[in-house]
N, C-alpha and C positions, 0 to 999 in steps of 0.2 A: 250142300253145295255152297260153301262159303264164297262170297264175293268180297274181295279186299281192295279198298281204294285208299292209297296212301298219297297224301298231299304234303308237299314240303316247299319251303322257301330256298332250299339249297339248289344250286344250279345243277343241271344234269351231269356235268363233269365231276361234281362232288358226291354224287350218289354211286356207290359201288356197283359195278356190273354184277349181275346175278342176284341182286337184292330181291328181285321179284320171286326168284326161286326159293331163296332162304326164307322169305316171309311166308310163302305158300307152305313150305315144309313145317315151319313153326306153327302156323295156324292149324294145319291138318293135325299135328300132334296134340296141340293144346285142346282143340275142340273134339278130338277123336273122330275126325272125318277122313275119308280116303283122299289122298293127295291128288288123284286124277279128277276130283270134283272141285278143286279149289281154283279160283280165278283171281289173279292179282293185277293191279294197274298202279303205276307210279306216275304222278304228275309233279314235276319239279319246276323250279323257277317262279313260284308264286309269291305274291305280296302277302305276307302273313305277320300277325302281331299277337304275341302271347306274353303274359306276365310283364306288361308294360315295356316290351322290347320287341325289336324286329330281328333279334339274334336267331341263329338257326333253330328251327322248330319243325315239328311234323304233326299231322292229324290223320289218324287212321280210322276209317269206317269199315266195320266188318258186318256184312249182312249174311245171316245163316238161318237155317231151319231147325227149330226145336232144341236149341242149346243155350239160349240166353235167359237168365233170370237173376234175381238179386242174390240168390244163394251161390250160384256157380260163377257169375261174372268176376268176382274178386280173384278167384284162382287163375283166371285167364290172363289177367292184366300184367303181372310182373314178368312172366316169361317173354311176353311179346315186347314189353318196354325194354327189357334187357337186350333183345336182338336189335331193336331199332336204335337204341342209344349207342351200342357198340358199332353197328354198321355205319351210322351217320355221324358218329363222333360228337354227340350232343348229350346234354344232361337229361336224366330221366324225367325231370319236371318240365322238359320242353316237348314231351310226347303226350298226346291226348288220344285216347281210343274211345270210339263210340260204337256200342254194340246195338245192332238193329235186327230185330226178329224179321224173318222172311217167310212169307206164306208160300207153300209149294205151287199153288195155282197162279202166283204172280211172277213166275220165272218160265221163260220159254227157251227150249233148246232141244236138239236132237239127242236121243239116247244111244 
């Protein structure tokens, strides 16, 4: 059940409609998780600084169960960066992804 939290300094009007769906579909495919279990949230208009610049950037946190480790994480990165840099019209080095393991007992929801 991936939880995807995307933070960006782009204003909401600059974030394409439907990006939350595109991001969910991409994460589901890359992590091999069912799309109906993916949750996405986009927070725009933030004050952010990366690579000595306040130019458009984003930071994505992905929380998920039993998929993150040093062997698998590198394969996840580029497909997700490609989606975000194309959707947000930013350079790939302006995208940061943080992979966070999630324990099943730390998530509450109706099944």
